[in-house]
N, C-alpha and C positions, 0 to 999 in steps of 0.2 A: 655687447651684454652689459645691461645696467645692473647695478648693485644698490642694495638698500643698507649696506653695511659700510662703516668706515674702515680704515685700515686695522684698527684695533679689533674691529668686529670680524674681519677676515681671518685674522690670526686666531681669534677665539673659536671661530668656526672650525678651522682645521684642527686645532688643538683638541676642541670637544669631539671631533671625529675620531682622532687618534686615541683620546682616552675611553670613548665608548668602545671603540673595537678592542682595544686591550681589556678592558672590563669583561666584555662578553666572551673572548677567547678564555680568559681565566676562569669564568664562571662555567664554561662548557668542559674544560680539561680536568681530568680526575687527579691531579697532582697536587692538592691542597695539603695532604698529609702523607708523609712518606715514612716508611718504616719496613720491618720484617716480621714474618710470622710463619712458623714452621720452617725456618731456614730458607724462606723465599721472601724476595723484594715484593712489598705491597704498597698501593697507593690508593687514595680515594678522595672524593671531592663531595660536594653536597648531594648529587644525585648520580654520580658514575664512580665505578671502582675498578681497580685493576689487581688481579691475582687475589683472589678471595677463597676463604675457607668454605667448603661444602660438605655435609655429613653424607658419607657412602654407606647407605643402609646394608648393601649386601656384605660388605667386609666389616661393618661396624666400626669404621675409622673416619677420621677427618682427612680430607685430601684438599689440595690447593688446585683451584681452577686458574690456570695462568693465562688469562685473556682479560680484556677490558670490555666492560658493559654497563649498562643502566641498570637501576634497580627495577624489579619487575612490575612494581606498582608504588604510588606514592607512600603507601603504608609500610612498604618494605625498607624505606629508609630508616636508618637504626634508631633514631631517637627524635622526639619532638623538637627538640633544639635545632637538629639538622633539618627537619621538615621545615621550620619556621625560617631557618637560614636560606633554604633553597627558594622559598617564596619571595622574601624580601630582596634576595640578590637578584632573582629574576626580574622582579619589579623594577629595581634600580637600574639594571641593565637596560630594561625596555624603555625606561624614562630618558636615560642618558642617550640612547640611540634616536629617539623621537627629537630631542632638542638638537642633537649633533646634526641630523639630516635636515631638520628644518633651518637651522643655520647655515648649512651648505646651500640650501635652496635659495637663502637670502643673499648669497653671493651672486646668483644669476638672475633673480628677478628683483625688479625695482618695487619699492612700496610694500615689501612682504613683512619686513621687520622694522618696528617703530621702537623708540626708546622704551616705551612701556612693555612691548612684547619681548625686548631684550631683557628687561629687568625680571619679568616673569620667567623667561626661560633660565635665566641665571638662578633663580630660587628654586625652579624645578630641577636643575642640575644638582643644586646643594642637597635637595631632599634624595636624589637618585644617588649620589656619592655616599 
């Protein structure tokens, strides 16, 4: 297997993949904020939540749904700031994965990554981060 990367490039490729995977897992998990509400443990992230309050119209009370799930729609995300965070973080994770997978392919394919491509990929990683 030929490689277009130096030893430092190979280390960069594997660290990039590990960081991209950790970023994506953190993005998809609903444990950004932890707390309690109505004496139940609650947590939520940008587009997922666990143990959330729902209005029970038949009893005219608020009850806690003790399960994890996504918001029903993009507009159901509680605030504009959280919507922006969802979009920006999702785009950042996508860019990080794109660069990491390209770098890993560079470990196996010769002439795939040049010095210029490496610099551009580093810039994209900076933006994605």
